[in-house]
mmCIF file of the N, C-alpha and C atoms, coordinates in Angstrom:
data_MODEL
# 
_entry.id   MODEL 
# 
loop_
_atom_site.group_PDB 
_atom_site.id 
_atom_site.type_symbol 
_atom_site.label_atom_id 
_atom_site.label_alt_id 
_atom_site.label_comp_id 
_atom_site.label_asym_id 
_atom_site.label_entity_id 
_atom_site.label_seq_id 
_atom_site.pdbx_PDB_ins_code 
_atom_site.Cartn_x 
_atom_site.Cartn_y 
_atom_site.Cartn_z 
_atom_site.occupancy 
_atom_site.B_iso_or_equiv 
_atom_site.pdbx_formal_charge 
_atom_site.auth_seq_id 
_atom_site.auth_comp_id 
_atom_site.auth_asym_id 
_atom_site.auth_atom_id 
_atom_site.pdbx_PDB_model_num 
ATOM 1   N N  . MET A 1 1  ? -0.227 46.070 -93.510 1.00 0.00 ? 1  MET A N  1 
ATOM 2   C CA . MET A 1 1  ? -1.052 46.934 -92.679 1.00 0.00 ? 1  MET A CA 1 
ATOM 3   C C  . MET A 1 1  ? -1.784 47.923 -93.599 1.00 0.00 ? 1  MET A C  1 
ATOM 4   N N  . GLU A 1 2  ? -3.007 48.169 -93.295 1.00 0.00 ? 2  GLU A N  1 
ATOM 5   C CA . GLU A 1 2  ? -3.816 49.067 -94.091 1.00 0.00 ? 2  GLU A CA 1 
ATOM 6   C C  . GLU A 1 2  ? -3.366 50.522 -93.934 1.00 0.00 ? 2  GLU A C  1 
ATOM 7   N N  . ARG A 1 3  ? -3.489 51.274 -95.010 1.00 0.00 ? 3  ARG A N  1 
ATOM 8   C CA . ARG A 1 3  ? -3.110 52.691 -94.978 1.00 0.00 ? 3  ARG A CA 1 
ATOM 9   C C  . ARG A 1 3  ? -3.852 53.467 -93.902 1.00 0.00 ? 3  ARG A C  1 
ATOM 10  N N  . GLU A 1 4  ? -5.122 53.167 -93.749 1.00 0.00 ? 4  GLU A N  1 
ATOM 11  C CA . GLU A 1 4  ? -5.929 53.873 -92.756 1.00 0.00 ? 4  GLU A CA 1 
ATOM 12  C C  . GLU A 1 4  ? -5.396 53.621 -91.348 1.00 0.00 ? 4  GLU A C  1 
ATOM 13  N N  . GLU A 1 5  ? -4.970 52.396 -91.096 1.00 0.00 ? 5  GLU A N  1 
ATOM 14  C CA . GLU A 1 5  ? -4.429 52.064 -89.781 1.00 0.00 ? 5  GLU A CA 1 
ATOM 15  C C  . GLU A 1 5  ? -3.103 52.767 -89.537 1.00 0.00 ? 5  GLU A C  1 
ATOM 16  N N  . VAL A 1 6  ? -2.263 52.810 -90.559 1.00 0.00 ? 6  VAL A N  1 
ATOM 17  C CA . VAL A 1 6  ? -0.985 53.516 -90.445 1.00 0.00 ? 6  VAL A CA 1 
ATOM 18  C C  . VAL A 1 6  ? -1.237 55.001 -90.192 1.00 0.00 ? 6  VAL A C  1 
ATOM 19  N N  . ALA A 1 7  ? -2.179 55.577 -90.915 1.00 0.00 ? 7  ALA A N  1 
ATOM 20  C CA . ALA A 1 7  ? -2.515 56.990 -90.730 1.00 0.00 ? 7  ALA A CA 1 
ATOM 21  C C  . ALA A 1 7  ? -3.044 57.251 -89.323 1.00 0.00 ? 7  ALA A C  1 
ATOM 22  N N  . ARG A 1 8  ? -3.873 56.363 -88.811 1.00 0.00 ? 8  ARG A N  1 
ATOM 23  C CA . ARG A 1 8  ? -4.429 56.506 -87.461 1.00 0.00 ? 8  ARG A CA 1 
ATOM 24  C C  . ARG A 1 8  ? -3.334 56.424 -86.409 1.00 0.00 ? 8  ARG A C  1 
ATOM 25  N N  . ILE A 1 9  ? -2.455 55.454 -86.555 1.00 0.00 ? 9  ILE A N  1 
ATOM 26  C CA . ILE A 1 9  ? -1.357 55.293 -85.607 1.00 0.00 ? 9  ILE A CA 1 
ATOM 27  C C  . ILE A 1 9  ? -0.425 56.501 -85.658 1.00 0.00 ? 9  ILE A C  1 
ATOM 28  N N  . THR A 1 10 ? -0.089 56.927 -86.856 1.00 0.00 ? 10 THR A N  1 
ATOM 29  C CA . THR A 1 10 ? 0.789  58.093 -87.025 1.00 0.00 ? 10 THR A CA 1 
ATOM 30  C C  . THR A 1 10 ? 0.174  59.320 -86.378 1.00 0.00 ? 10 THR A C  1 
ATOM 31  N N  . GLN A 1 11 ? -1.104 59.553 -86.602 1.00 0.00 ? 11 GLN A N  1 
ATOM 32  C CA . GLN A 1 11 ? -1.773 60.717 -86.022 1.00 0.00 ? 11 GLN A CA 1 
ATOM 33  C C  . GLN A 1 11 ? -1.792 60.642 -84.509 1.00 0.00 ? 11 GLN A C  1 
ATOM 34  N N  . ARG A 1 12 ? -2.038 59.466 -83.968 1.00 0.00 ? 12 ARG A N  1 
ATOM 35  C CA . ARG A 1 12 ? -2.056 59.319 -82.507 1.00 0.00 ? 12 ARG A CA 1 
ATOM 36  C C  . ARG A 1 12 ? -0.696 59.663 -81.912 1.00 0.00 ? 12 ARG A C  1 
ATOM 37  N N  . VAL A 1 13 ? 0.357  59.157 -82.532 1.00 0.00 ? 13 VAL A N  1 
ATOM 38  C CA . VAL A 1 13 ? 1.706  59.440 -82.024 1.00 0.00 ? 13 VAL A CA 1 
ATOM 39  C C  . VAL A 1 13 ? 2.019  60.925 -82.176 1.00 0.00 ? 13 VAL A C  1 
ATOM 40  N N  . LEU A 1 14 ? 1.704  61.509 -83.316 1.00 0.00 ? 14 LEU A N  1 
ATOM 41  C CA . LEU A 1 14 ? 1.946  62.946 -83.522 1.00 0.00 ? 14 LEU A CA 1 
ATOM 42  C C  . LEU A 1 14 ? 1.203  63.784 -82.491 1.00 0.00 ? 14 LEU A C  1 
ATOM 43  N N  . ASP A 1 15 ? -0.020 63.396 -82.179 1.00 0.00 ? 15 ASP A N  1 
ATOM 44  C CA . ASP A 1 15 ? -0.830 64.153 -81.211 1.00 0.00 ? 15 ASP A CA 1 
ATOM 45  C C  . ASP A 1 15 ? -0.188 64.190 -79.828 1.00 0.00 ? 15 ASP A C  1 
ATOM 46  N N  . GLU A 1 16 ? 0.636  63.209 -79.526 1.00 0.00 ? 16 GLU A N  1 
ATOM 47  C CA . GLU A 1 16 ? 1.275  63.150 -78.217 1.00 0.00 ? 16 GLU A CA 1 
ATOM 48  C C  . GLU A 1 16 ? 2.586  63.941 -78.148 1.00 0.00 ? 16 GLU A C  1 
ATOM 49  N N  . LEU A 1 17 ? 3.071  64.405 -79.281 1.00 0.00 ? 17 LEU A N  1 
ATOM 50  C CA . LEU A 1 17 ? 4.309  65.187 -79.284 1.00 0.00 ? 17 LEU A CA 1 
ATOM 51  C C  . LEU A 1 17 ? 4.030  66.637 -78.900 1.00 0.00 ? 17 LEU A C  1 
ATOM 52  N N  . PRO A 1 18 ? 4.993  67.283 -78.241 1.00 0.00 ? 18 PRO A N  1 
ATOM 53  C CA . PRO A 1 18 ? 4.851  68.725 -77.996 1.00 0.00 ? 18 PRO A CA 1 
ATOM 54  C C  . PRO A 1 18 ? 4.739  69.466 -79.336 1.00 0.00 ? 18 PRO A C  1 
ATOM 55  N N  . GLU A 1 19 ? 4.005  70.540 -79.340 1.00 0.00 ? 19 GLU A N  1 
ATOM 56  C CA . GLU A 1 19 ? 3.726  71.266 -80.583 1.00 0.00 ? 19 GLU A CA 1 
ATOM 57  C C  . GLU A 1 19 ? 4.989  71.661 -81.340 1.00 0.00 ? 19 GLU A C  1 
ATOM 58  N N  . ILE A 1 20 ? 6.038  72.108 -80.648 1.00 0.00 ? 20 ILE A N  1 
ATOM 59  C CA . ILE A 1 20 ? 7.237  72.554 -81.379 1.00 0.00 ? 20 ILE A CA 1 
ATOM 60  C C  . ILE A 1 20 ? 7.877  71.411 -82.157 1.00 0.00 ? 20 ILE A C  1 
ATOM 61  N N  . PHE A 1 21 ? 7.754  70.206 -81.668 1.00 0.00 ? 21 PHE A N  1 
ATOM 62  C CA . PHE A 1 21 ? 8.302  69.053 -82.387 1.00 0.00 ? 21 PHE A CA 1 
ATOM 63  C C  . PHE A 1 21 ? 7.325  68.561 -83.455 1.00 0.00 ? 21 PHE A C  1 
ATOM 64  N N  . ARG A 1 22 ? 6.051  68.528 -83.126 1.00 0.00 ? 22 ARG A N  1 
ATOM 65  C CA . ARG A 1 22 ? 5.038  68.085 -84.079 1.00 0.00 ? 22 ARG A CA 1 
ATOM 66  C C  . ARG A 1 22 ? 5.042  68.964 -85.322 1.00 0.00 ? 22 ARG A C  1 
ATOM 67  N N  . THR A 1 23 ? 5.105  70.272 -85.128 1.00 0.00 ? 23 THR A N  1 
ATOM 68  C CA . THR A 1 23 ? 5.047  71.208 -86.245 1.00 0.00 ? 23 THR A CA 1 
ATOM 69  C C  . THR A 1 23 ? 6.196  71.011 -87.210 1.00 0.00 ? 23 THR A C  1 
ATOM 70  N N  . VAL A 1 24 ? 7.405  70.958 -86.688 1.00 0.00 ? 24 VAL A N  1 
ATOM 71  C CA . VAL A 1 24 ? 8.573  70.832 -87.560 1.00 0.00 ? 24 VAL A CA 1 
ATOM 72  C C  . VAL A 1 24 ? 8.582  69.467 -88.254 1.00 0.00 ? 24 VAL A C  1 
ATOM 73  N N  . LEU A 1 25 ? 8.132  68.439 -87.581 1.00 0.00 ? 25 LEU A N  1 
ATOM 74  C CA . LEU A 1 25 ? 8.085  67.100 -88.168 1.00 0.00 ? 25 LEU A CA 1 
ATOM 75  C C  . LEU A 1 25 ? 7.055  67.036 -89.294 1.00 0.00 ? 25 LEU A C  1 
ATOM 76  N N  . VAL A 1 26 ? 5.895  67.613 -89.072 1.00 0.00 ? 26 VAL A N  1 
ATOM 77  C CA . VAL A 1 26 ? 4.860  67.630 -90.106 1.00 0.00 ? 26 VAL A CA 1 
ATOM 78  C C  . VAL A 1 26 ? 5.319  68.428 -91.324 1.00 0.00 ? 26 VAL A C  1 
ATOM 79  N N  . LEU A 1 27 ? 5.925  69.589 -91.084 1.00 0.00 ? 27 LEU A N  1 
ATOM 80  C CA . LEU A 1 27 ? 6.389  70.407 -92.211 1.00 0.00 ? 27 LEU A CA 1 
ATOM 81  C C  . LEU A 1 27 ? 7.433  69.671 -93.045 1.00 0.00 ? 27 LEU A C  1 
ATOM 82  N N  . ARG A 1 28 ? 8.313  68.933 -92.405 1.00 0.00 ? 28 ARG A N  1 
ATOM 83  C CA . ARG A 1 28 ? 9.374  68.225 -93.130 1.00 0.00 ? 28 ARG A CA 1 
ATOM 84  C C  . ARG A 1 28 ? 8.878  66.930 -93.758 1.00 0.00 ? 28 ARG A C  1 
ATOM 85  N N  . GLU A 1 29 ? 8.250  66.078 -92.981 1.00 0.00 ? 29 GLU A N  1 
ATOM 86  C CA . GLU A 1 29 ? 7.923  64.733 -93.441 1.00 0.00 ? 29 GLU A CA 1 
ATOM 87  C C  . GLU A 1 29 ? 6.629  64.640 -94.251 1.00 0.00 ? 29 GLU A C  1 
ATOM 88  N N  . PHE A 1 30 ? 5.673  65.503 -93.967 1.00 0.00 ? 30 PHE A N  1 
ATOM 89  C CA . PHE A 1 30 ? 4.391  65.420 -94.660 1.00 0.00 ? 30 PHE A CA 1 
ATOM 90  C C  . PHE A 1 30 ? 4.210  66.522 -95.692 1.00 0.00 ? 30 PHE A C  1 
ATOM 91  N N  . GLU A 1 31 ? 4.658  67.722 -95.361 1.00 0.00 ? 31 GLU A N  1 
ATOM 92  C CA . GLU A 1 31 ? 4.570  68.831 -96.309 1.00 0.00 ? 31 GLU A CA 1 
ATOM 93  C C  . GLU A 1 31 ? 5.793  68.883 -97.223 1.00 0.00 ? 31 GLU A C  1 
ATOM 94  N N  . GLU A 1 32 ? 6.829  68.117 -96.859 1.00 0.00 ? 32 GLU A N  1 
ATOM 95  C CA . GLU A 1 32 ? 8.058  67.983 -97.636 1.00 0.00 ? 32 GLU A CA 1 
ATOM 96  C C  . GLU A 1 32 ? 8.776  69.313 -97.874 1.00 0.00 ? 32 GLU A C  1 
ATOM 97  N N  . LEU A 1 33 ? 8.718  70.199 -96.876 1.00 0.00 ? 33 LEU A N  1 
ATOM 98  C CA . LEU A 1 33 ? 9.443  71.457 -96.977 1.00 0.00 ? 33 LEU A CA 1 
ATOM 99  C C  . LEU A 1 33 ? 10.919 71.235 -96.692 1.00 0.00 ? 33 LEU A C  1 
ATOM 100 N N  . GLY A 1 34 ? 11.762 72.043 -97.319 1.00 0.00 ? 34 GLY A N  1 
ATOM 101 C CA . GLY A 1 34 ? 13.186 72.010 -97.046 1.00 0.00 ? 34 GLY A CA 1 
ATOM 102 C C  . GLY A 1 34 ? 13.483 72.717 -95.731 1.00 0.00 ? 34 GLY A C  1 
ATOM 103 N N  . TYR A 1 35 ? 14.689 72.505 -95.239 1.00 0.00 ? 35 TYR A N  1 
ATOM 104 C CA . TYR A 1 35 ? 15.073 73.087 -93.954 1.00 0.00 ? 35 TYR A CA 1 
ATOM 105 C C  . TYR A 1 35 ? 14.957 74.617 -93.966 1.00 0.00 ? 35 TYR A C  1 
ATOM 106 N N  . GLN A 1 36 ? 15.406 75.257 -95.042 1.00 0.00 ? 36 GLN A N  1 
ATOM 107 C CA . GLN A 1 36 ? 15.328 76.715 -95.113 1.00 0.00 ? 36 GLN A CA 1 
ATOM 108 C C  . GLN A 1 36 ? 13.884 77.179 -95.126 1.00 0.00 ? 36 GLN A C  1 
ATOM 109 N N  . ASP A 1 37 ? 13.029 76.476 -95.852 1.00 0.00 ? 37 ASP A N  1 
ATOM 110 C CA . ASP A 1 37 ? 11.604 76.840 -95.895 1.00 0.00 ? 37 ASP A CA 1 
ATOM 111 C C  . ASP A 1 37 ? 10.962 76.705 -94.515 1.00 0.00 ? 37 ASP A C  1 
ATOM 112 N N  . ILE A 1 38 ? 11.309 75.644 -93.812 1.00 0.00 ? 38 ILE A N  1 
ATOM 113 C CA . ILE A 1 38 ? 10.785 75.458 -92.453 1.00 0.00 ? 38 ILE A CA 1 
ATOM 114 C C  . ILE A 1 38 ? 11.268 76.587 -91.552 1.00 0.00 ? 38 ILE A C  1 
ATOM 115 N N  . ALA A 1 39 ? 12.550 76.915 -91.660 1.00 0.00 ? 39 ALA A N  1 
ATOM 116 C CA . ALA A 1 39 ? 13.112 78.004 -90.862 1.00 0.00 ? 39 ALA A CA 1 
ATOM 117 C C  . ALA A 1 39 ? 12.371 79.310 -91.141 1.00 0.00 ? 39 ALA A C  1 
ATOM 118 N N  . ASP A 1 40 ? 12.108 79.570 -92.413 1.00 0.00 ? 40 ASP A N  1 
ATOM 119 C CA . ASP A 1 40 ? 11.406 80.802 -92.790 1.00 0.00 ? 40 ASP A CA 1 
ATOM 120 C C  . ASP A 1 40 ? 9.969  80.814 -92.262 1.00 0.00 ? 40 ASP A C  1 
ATOM 121 N N  . VAL A 1 41 ? 9.263  79.710 -92.404 1.00 0.00 ? 41 VAL A N  1 
ATOM 122 C CA . VAL A 1 41 ? 7.868  79.622 -91.948 1.00 0.00 ? 41 VAL A CA 1 
ATOM 123 C C  . VAL A 1 41 ? 7.766  79.828 -90.442 1.00 0.00 ? 41 VAL A C  1 
ATOM 124 N N  . LEU A 1 42 ? 8.704  79.203 -89.714 1.00 0.00 ? 42 LEU A N  1 
ATOM 125 C CA . LEU A 1 42 ? 8.639  79.256 -88.253 1.00 0.00 ? 42 LEU A CA 1 
ATOM 126 C C  . LEU A 1 42 ? 9.419  80.423 -87.648 1.00 0.00 ? 42 LEU A C  1 
ATOM 127 N N  . GLY A 1 43 ? 10.201 81.115 -88.468 1.00 0.00 ? 43 GLY A N  1 
ATOM 128 C CA . GLY A 1 43 ? 10.989 82.234 -87.962 1.00 0.00 ? 43 GLY A CA 1 
ATOM 129 C C  . GLY A 1 43 ? 12.113 81.790 -87.034 1.00 0.00 ? 43 GLY A C  1 
ATOM 130 N N  . ILE A 1 44 ? 12.732 80.659 -87.369 1.00 0.00 ? 44 ILE A N  1 
ATOM 131 C CA . ILE A 1 44 ? 13.829 80.125 -86.566 1.00 0.00 ? 44 ILE A CA 1 
ATOM 132 C C  . ILE A 1 44 ? 15.023 79.845 -87.481 1.00 0.00 ? 44 ILE A C  1 
ATOM 133 N N  . SER A 1 45 ? 16.156 79.574 -86.882 1.00 0.00 ? 45 SER A N  1 
ATOM 134 C CA . SER A 1 45 ? 17.359 79.293 -87.676 1.00 0.00 ? 45 SER A CA 1 
ATOM 135 C C  . SER A 1 45 ? 17.328 77.858 -88.208 1.00 0.00 ? 45 SER A C  1 
ATOM 136 N N  . ILE A 1 46 ? 18.145 77.613 -89.224 1.00 0.00 ? 46 ILE A N  1 
ATOM 137 C CA . ILE A 1 46 ? 18.257 76.260 -89.764 1.00 0.00 ? 46 ILE A CA 1 
ATOM 138 C C  . ILE A 1 46 ? 18.794 75.320 -88.688 1.00 0.00 ? 46 ILE A C  1 
ATOM 139 N N  . GLY A 1 47 ? 19.724 75.783 -87.880 1.00 0.00 ? 47 GLY A N  1 
ATOM 140 C CA . GLY A 1 47 ? 20.246 74.962 -86.794 1.00 0.00 ? 47 GLY A CA 1 
ATOM 141 C C  . GLY A 1 47 ? 19.154 74.530 -85.828 1.00 0.00 ? 47 GLY A C  1 
ATOM 142 N N  . THR A 1 48 ? 18.228 75.435 -85.564 1.00 0.00 ? 48 THR A N  1 
ATOM 143 C CA . THR A 1 48 ? 17.106 75.098 -84.683 1.00 0.00 ? 48 THR A CA 1 
ATOM 144 C C  . THR A 1 48 ? 16.188 74.086 -85.359 1.00 0.00 ? 48 THR A C  1 
ATOM 145 N N  . VAL A 1 49 ? 15.979 74.242 -86.656 1.00 0.00 ? 49 VAL A N  1 
ATOM 146 C CA . VAL A 1 49 ? 15.186 73.268 -87.410 1.00 0.00 ? 49 VAL A CA 1 
ATOM 147 C C  . VAL A 1 49 ? 15.821 71.886 -87.293 1.00 0.00 ? 49 VAL A C  1 
ATOM 148 N N  . GLU A 1 50 ? 17.131 71.807 -87.515 1.00 0.00 ? 50 GLU A N  1 
ATOM 149 C CA . GLU A 1 50 ? 17.839 70.527 -87.438 1.00 0.00 ? 50 GLU A CA 1 
ATOM 150 C C  . GLU A 1 50 ? 17.711 69.905 -86.053 1.00 0.00 ? 50 GLU A C  1 
ATOM 151 N N  . SER A 1 51 ? 17.907 70.728 -85.037 1.00 0.00 ? 51 SER A N  1 
ATOM 152 C CA . SER A 1 51 ? 17.819 70.253 -83.661 1.00 0.00 ? 51 SER A CA 1 
ATOM 153 C C  . SER A 1 51 ? 16.425 69.752 -83.331 1.00 0.00 ? 51 SER A C  1 
ATOM 154 N N  . ARG A 1 52 ? 15.414 70.509 -83.706 1.00 0.00 ? 52 ARG A N  1 
ATOM 155 C CA . ARG A 1 52 ? 14.038 70.115 -83.418 1.00 0.00 ? 52 ARG A CA 1 
ATOM 156 C C  . ARG A 1 52 ? 13.648 68.858 -84.179 1.00 0.00 ? 52 ARG A C  1 
ATOM 157 N N  . LEU A 1 53 ? 14.102 68.740 -85.429 1.00 0.00 ? 53 LEU A N  1 
ATOM 158 C CA . LEU A 1 53 ? 13.794 67.535 -86.194 1.00 0.00 ? 53 LEU A CA 1 
ATOM 159 C C  . LEU A 1 53 ? 14.430 66.308 -85.561 1.00 0.00 ? 53 LEU A C  1 
ATOM 160 N N  . PHE A 1 54 ? 15.666 66.448 -85.126 1.00 0.00 ? 54 PHE A N  1 
ATOM 161 C CA . PHE A 1 54 ? 16.344 65.336 -84.465 1.00 0.00 ? 54 PHE A CA 1 
ATOM 162 C C  . PHE A 1 54 ? 15.563 64.897 -83.238 1.00 0.00 ? 54 PHE A C  1 
ATOM 163 N N  . ARG A 1 55 ? 15.194 65.867 -82.430 1.00 0.00 ? 55 ARG A N  1 
ATOM 164 C CA . ARG A 1 55 ? 14.441 65.553 -81.199 1.00 0.00 ? 55 ARG A CA 1 
ATOM 165 C C  . ARG A 1 55 ? 13.041 65.039 -81.514 1.00 0.00 ? 55 ARG A C  1 
ATOM 166 N N  . ALA A 1 56 ? 12.401 65.620 -82.526 1.00 0.00 ? 56 ALA A N  1 
ATOM 167 C CA . ALA A 1 56 ? 11.052 65.193 -82.900 1.00 0.00 ? 56 ALA A CA 1 
ATOM 168 C C  . ALA A 1 56 ? 11.044 63.744 -83.366 1.00 0.00 ? 56 ALA A C  1 
ATOM 169 N N  . ARG A 1 57 ? 12.012 63.387 -84.192 1.00 0.00 ? 57 ARG A N  1 
ATOM 170 C CA . ARG A 1 57 ? 12.084 62.007 -84.677 1.00 0.00 ? 57 ARG A CA 1 
ATOM 171 C C  . ARG A 1 57 ? 12.344 61.037 -83.535 1.00 0.00 ? 57 ARG A C  1 
ATOM 172 N N  . ALA A 1 58 ? 13.220 61.421 -82.613 1.00 0.00 ? 58 ALA A N  1 
ATOM 173 C CA . ALA A 1 58 ? 13.515 60.564 -81.467 1.00 0.00 ? 58 ALA A CA 1 
ATOM 174 C C  . ALA A 1 58 ? 12.272 60.388 -80.596 1.00 0.00 ? 58 ALA A C  1 
ATOM 175 N N  . ARG A 1 59 ? 11.563 61.479 -80.331 1.00 0.00 ? 59 ARG A N  1 
ATOM 176 C CA . ARG A 1 59 ? 10.355 61.387 -79.499 1.00 0.00 ? 59 ARG A CA 1 
ATOM 177 C C  . ARG A 1 59 ? 9.251  60.608 -80.201 1.00 0.00 ? 59 ARG A C  1 
ATOM 178 N N  . PHE A 1 60 ? 9.146  60.792 -81.528 1.00 0.00 ? 60 PHE A N  1 
ATOM 179 C CA . PHE A 1 60 ? 8.160  60.030 -82.284 1.00 0.00 ? 60 PHE A CA 1 
ATOM 180 C C  . PHE A 1 60 ? 8.435  58.539 -82.129 1.00 0.00 ? 60 PHE A C  1 
ATOM 181 N N  . LYS A 1 61 ? 9.683  58.148 -82.308 1.00 0.00 ? 61 LYS A N  1 
ATOM 182 C CA . LYS A 1 61 ? 10.071 56.739 -82.174 1.00 0.00 ? 61 LYS A CA 1 
ATOM 183 C C  . LYS A 1 61 ? 9.782  56.223 -80.766 1.00 0.00 ? 61 LYS A C  1 
ATOM 184 N N  . GLU A 1 62 ? 10.121 57.021 -79.752 1.00 0.00 ? 62 GLU A N  1 
ATOM 185 C CA . GLU A 1 62 ? 9.859  56.614 -78.359 1.00 0.00 ? 62 GLU A CA 1 
ATOM 186 C C  . GLU A 1 62 ? 8.375  56.381 -78.111 1.00 0.00 ? 62 GLU A C  1 
ATOM 187 N N  . ARG A 1 63 ? 7.548  57.324 -78.545 1.00 0.00 ? 63 ARG A N  1 
ATOM 188 C CA . ARG A 1 63 ? 6.100  57.204 -78.322 1.00 0.00 ? 63 ARG A CA 1 
ATOM 189 C C  . ARG A 1 63 ? 5.522  56.052 -79.134 1.00 0.00 ? 63 ARG A C  1 
ATOM 190 N N  . LEU A 1 64 ? 5.985  55.904 -80.372 1.00 0.00 ? 64 LEU A N  1 
ATOM 191 C CA . LEU A 1 64 ? 5.495  54.817 -81.214 1.00 0.00 ? 64 LEU A CA 1 
ATOM 192 C C  . LEU A 1 64 ? 5.774  53.472 -80.567 1.00 0.00 ? 64 LEU A C  1 
ATOM 193 N N  . THR A 1 65 ? 6.990  53.274 -80.104 1.00 0.00 ? 65 THR A N  1 
ATOM 194 C CA . THR A 1 65 ? 7.335  51.980 -79.511 1.00 0.00 ? 65 THR A CA 1 
ATOM 195 C C  . THR A 1 65 ? 6.693  51.788 -78.133 1.00 0.00 ? 65 THR A C  1 
ATOM 196 N N  . ALA A 1 66 ? 6.412  52.887 -77.435 1.00 0.00 ? 66 ALA A N  1 
ATOM 197 C CA . ALA A 1 66 ? 5.711  52.769 -76.155 1.00 0.00 ? 66 ALA A CA 1 
ATOM 198 C C  . ALA A 1 66 ? 4.248  52.375 -76.367 1.00 0.00 ? 66 ALA A C  1 
ATOM 199 N N  . LEU A 1 67 ? 3.612  52.974 -77.359 1.00 0.00 ? 67 LEU A N  1 
ATOM 200 C CA . LEU A 1 67 ? 2.205  52.701 -77.626 1.00 0.00 ? 67 LEU A CA 1 
ATOM 201 C C  . LEU A 1 67 ? 2.009  51.410 -78.419 1.00 0.00 ? 67 LEU A C  1 
ATOM 202 N N  . TYR A 1 68 ? 2.957  51.108 -79.281 1.00 0.00 ? 68 TYR A N  1 
ATOM 203 C CA . TYR A 1 68 ? 2.867  49.954 -80.170 1.00 0.00 ? 68 TYR A CA 1 
ATOM 204 C C  . TYR A 1 68 ? 4.208  49.218 -80.162 1.00 0.00 ? 68 TYR A C  1 
ATOM 205 N N  . PRO A 1 69 ? 4.462  48.426 -79.123 1.00 0.00 ? 69 PRO A N  1 
ATOM 206 C CA . PRO A 1 69 ? 5.764  47.759 -78.973 1.00 0.00 ? 69 PRO A CA 1 
ATOM 207 C C  . PRO A 1 69 ? 6.167  46.916 -80.183 1.00 0.00 ? 69 PRO A C  1 
ATOM 208 N N  . GLU A 1 70 ? 5.204  46.422 -80.910 1.00 0.00 ? 70 GLU A N  1 
ATOM 209 C CA . GLU A 1 70 ? 5.526  45.608 -82.085 1.00 0.00 ? 70 GLU A CA 1 
ATOM 210 C C  . GLU A 1 70 ? 6.305  46.376 -83.142 1.00 0.00 ? 70 GLU A C  1 
ATOM 211 N N  . PHE A 1 71 ? 6.218  47.701 -83.116 1.00 0.00 ? 71 PHE A N  1 
ATOM 212 C CA . PHE A 1 71 ? 6.969  48.520 -84.069 1.00 0.00 ? 71 PHE A CA 1 
ATOM 213 C C  . PHE A 1 71 ? 8.412  48.729 -83.628 1.00 0.00 ? 71 PHE A C  1 
ATOM 214 N N  . GLY A 1 72 ? 8.738  48.376 -82.411 1.00 0.00 ? 72 GLY A N  1 
ATOM 215 C CA . GLY A 1 72 ? 10.103 48.539 -81.903 1.00 0.00 ? 72 GLY A CA 1 
ATOM 216 C C  . GLY A 1 72 ? 11.049 47.471 -82.398 1.00 0.00 ? 72 GLY A C  1 
ATOM 217 N N  . GLU A 1 73 ? 10.503 46.385 -82.881 1.00 0.00 ? 73 GLU A N  1 
ATOM 218 C CA . GLU A 1 73 ? 11.335 45.296 -83.365 1.00 0.00 ? 73 GLU A CA 1 
ATOM 219 C C  . GLU A 1 73 ? 12.014 45.697 -84.666 1.00 0.00 ? 73 GLU A C  1 
ATOM 220 N N  . GLY A 1 74 ? 13.335 45.555 -84.685 1.00 0.00 ? 74 GLY A N  1 
ATOM 221 C CA . GLY A 1 74 ? 14.078 45.852 -85.897 1.00 0.00 ? 74 GLY A CA 1 
ATOM 222 C C  . GLY A 1 74 ? 14.558 47.285 -86.019 1.00 0.00 ? 74 GLY A C  1 
ATOM 223 N N  . TRP A 1 75 ? 14.138 48.167 -85.079 1.00 0.00 ? 75 TRP A N  1 
ATOM 224 C CA . TRP A 1 75 ? 14.614 49.543 -85.108 1.00 0.00 ? 75 TRP A CA 1 
ATOM 225 C C  . TRP A 1 75 ? 15.955 49.603 -84.405 1.00 0.00 ? 75 TRP A C  1 
ATOM 226 N N  . SER A 1 76 ? 16.835 50.412 -84.920 1.00 0.00 ? 76 SER A N  1 
ATOM 227 C CA . SER A 1 76 ? 18.125 50.581 -84.250 1.00 0.00 ? 76 SER A CA 1 
ATOM 228 C C  . SER A 1 76 ? 18.100 51.765 -83.324 1.00 0.00 ? 76 SER A C  1 
# 
C-alpha cells in the first residue's frame, strides 16, 4: 500500500475520533512524546494519559475496521 494512501486512511480515522482521544494518540504515536510529557502538555495525570491512550487505540481500531473492513483481518 502506498504511503499516501496509508496517511489518508489514518487521517480519516483520526478525524472521526473525539478530540480528547485524537490529541493523546497523536502526541504519543506521531509526536513520540513520553507519557509524562503528554501529561505535562495536557495538564492531566499519567493515569489519565494511560486511560485515554487505551481508549483511543481501541476506538481507532473500531473505526478503522468499520471504514475499512479489510484491515480487520488478522487483528486480535
